[in-house]
C-alpha positions as CSV (number, residue, x, y, z in Angstrom):
1,M,-5.6,2.3,-6.6
2,L,-5.2,3.1,-2.7
3,R,-2.9,1.1,-0.1
4,A,-3.1,1.8,2.7
5,D,-2.3,0.4,6.6
6,S,-5.4,-1.4,8.5
7,G,-6.0,2.5,10.5
8,F,-7.3,2.7,7.5
9,A,-10.2,0.3,6.6
10,R,-12.7,1.8,7.6
11,E,-16.5,1.8,6.1
12,A,-16.0,5.7,5.4
13,L,-12.6,5.6,3.0
14,M,-14.2,2.0,1.6
15,A,-17.5,3.3,0.6
16,W,-15.7,6.3,-1.2
17,C,-13.6,4.3,-2.9
18,E,-16.6,2.1,-4.1
19,N,-18.6,5.2,-5.1
20,N,-16.1,7.1,-6.9
21,G,-14.7,3.8,-8.9
22,V,-10.9,3.4,-6.6
23,D,-9.6,0.4,-5.8
24,F,-8.4,-0.2,-2.5
25,L,-6.0,-2.3,-0.7
26,F,-6.2,-2.1,3.2
27,G,-4.4,-4.0,6.1
28,L,-7.1,-5.1,8.2
29,A,-6.6,-5.5,11.7
30,K,-6.7,-9.4,13.2
31,N,-9.3,-10.5,15.5
32,R,-10.7,-13.7,16.9
33,R,-13.2,-14.3,14.4
34,L,-10.5,-13.7,11.4
35,V,-8.1,-16.2,12.9
36,G,-10.9,-18.9,13.3
37,E,-11.4,-18.1,9.3
38,I,-8.1,-19.6,8.9
39,E,-7.7,-22.2,11.4
40,A,-7.2,-24.8,8.5
41,E,-4.6,-23.1,6.8
42,L,-2.5,-22.0,9.8
43,A,-2.9,-25.5,11.2
44,Q,-1.1,-26.3,7.1
45,A,1.3,-23.9,7.5
46,A,2.8,-25.1,10.9
47,E,2.6,-28.9,9.8
48,L,4.7,-27.9,6.7
49,S,6.9,-25.5,9.0
50,R,7.7,-28.1,11.4
51,R,8.4,-30.9,8.5
52,T,10.6,-28.4,6.9
53,E,12.2,-26.8,9.5
54,K,11.3,-23.0,8.0
55,P,8.4,-20.5,8.1
56,A,5.4,-21.8,6.0
57,R,2.5,-19.8,4.2
58,R,-1.0,-20.5,2.9
59,F,-3.2,-18.0,1.6
60,K,-6.8,-17.9,2.0
61,D,-9.3,-15.7,0.1
62,F,-12.9,-14.8,1.6
63,T,-16.0,-13.0,1.6
64,W,-16.2,-10.9,5.2
65,Q,-18.3,-8.4,7.1
66,T,-18.1,-6.9,10.6
67,R,-20.6,-7.3,13.0
68,K,-21.3,-3.7,12.8
69,S,-19.2,-1.4,11.3
70,W,-18.9,-2.4,7.7
71,S,-22.2,-1.7,5.3
72,R,-21.8,-4.5,3.5
73,E,-19.4,-8.1,2.7
74,R,-15.7,-7.4,1.1
75,R,-12.9,-9.7,0.0
76,V,-10.7,-10.6,2.4
77,V,-7.7,-12.2,2.3
78,A,-5.3,-13.9,4.6
79,K,-1.8,-14.6,4.7
80,A,-1.5,-17.7,7.6
81,E,2.4,-18.0,8.4
82,W,3.8,-20.2,10.3
83,T,7.3,-18.6,11.4
84,A,9.8,-19.0,14.4
85,G,7.5,-21.9,16.0
86,E,4.4,-19.3,16.2
87,A,1.4,-18.5,14.2
88,N,1.8,-15.1,11.9
89,P,-1.6,-14.5,10.4
90,R,-2.0,-11.1,9.1
91,F,-4.9,-10.2,6.7
92,V,-6.3,-7.7,4.0
93,V,-9.5,-6.0,2.8
94,T,-9.5,-5.2,-1.0
95,S,-11.8,-4.4,-3.8
96,L,-9.4,-5.6,-6.3
97,A,-11.5,-9.0,-8.2
98,R,-10.2,-12.2,-7.6
99,E,-10.5,-13.3,-11.3
100,E,-7.4,-10.3,-11.5
101,H,-5.4,-10.7,-8.7
102,E,-4.9,-14.1,-6.9
103,A,-4.5,-14.1,-3.1
104,R,-0.8,-15.0,-3.0
105,H,0.1,-12.4,-5.5
106,L,-2.1,-9.9,-4.2
107,Y,-0.6,-9.6,-0.6
108,E,3.0,-10.3,-1.2
109,K,3.5,-8.2,-4.5
110,L,0.9,-5.5,-4.0
111,Y,0.1,-5.1,-0.6
112,C,4.2,-5.8,1.1
113,A,6.3,-4.0,-1.6
114,R,6.2,-1.1,-0.7
115,G,7.1,-2.5,3.0
116,E,10.1,-4.1,1.6
117,M,11.1,-1.4,-0.3
118,E,10.5,0.8,2.9
119,N,12.8,-2.1,5.0
120,R,15.8,-2.1,2.6
121,I,16.0,1.9,2.6
122,K,16.1,1.5,6.7
123,S,18.5,-1.5,6.3
124,L,21.0,0.8,4.5
125,P,23.5,2.8,6.7
126,S,22.6,6.1,7.2
127,R,25.0,8.2,5.8
128,K,23.5,6.4,1.7
129,R,19.9,7.2,3.0
130,G,19.6,10.3,1.9
131,S,16.6,13.1,3.4
132,A,14.3,11.4,5.4
133,S,11.1,12.1,2.8
134,S,13.1,10.8,0.4
135,T,13.5,7.2,-1.7
136,C,15.9,7.9,-3.5
137,M,19.3,5.6,-2.4
138,L,22.7,6.4,-3.9
139,T,24.5,2.8,-4.4
140,A,27.5,1.8,-5.7
141,P,28.5,2.4,-8.5
142,R,25.2,3.9,-9.4
143,L,22.3,5.9,-8.9
144,I,18.4,4.4,-8.3
145,P,16.6,7.2,-9.9
146,C,13.4,8.4,-7.8
147,A,9.6,7.6,-8.9
148,P,6.5,9.0,-6.8
149,T,5.4,7.0,-4.0
150,N,2.0,7.0,-2.4
151,C,1.3,9.5,0.5
152,A,-1.2,8.4,2.9
153,F,-3.9,8.8,0.8
154,G,-2.7,6.9,-2.7
155,L,-2.0,10.1,-3.8
156,P,1.1,10.1,-6.2
157,R,3.9,12.7,-4.2
158,W,7.2,12.7,-5.2
159,P,10.0,12.6,-3.6
160,M,12.2,15.2,-2.0
161,S,15.9,15.2,-2.7
């Protein structure tokens, strides 16, 4: 599976993945049409956030096609989030089937997992982080072992340490 940010959500790469049996999960830049698709979910999240005084999320799963650049409809998962008194909508496009990955799990566990790990690494004091290309980190009292990561094209890459 290839996971990448919105800069990679391009017809050529998605079509290549589809034609070669490679699943993909890409961020998708928001626009007015996409945000319009989740107006009801954003309103629900806003109301819940006002009642609880906490951030609130709703998810929506739908098919989408750009007006010009995509050759066909594709599955999009939207996160309609209301936080700090304002909307924070986010979108991903994927080849993964609804039957195998429901919207919330796909967004939070598959798409966001790598970003959350990167944020945790960045929050460590610099003396504990290791080299810039490493995802290994020394923590007291144990060493967390290295595991392969994915480069921008989803190919396995072993961190250097």
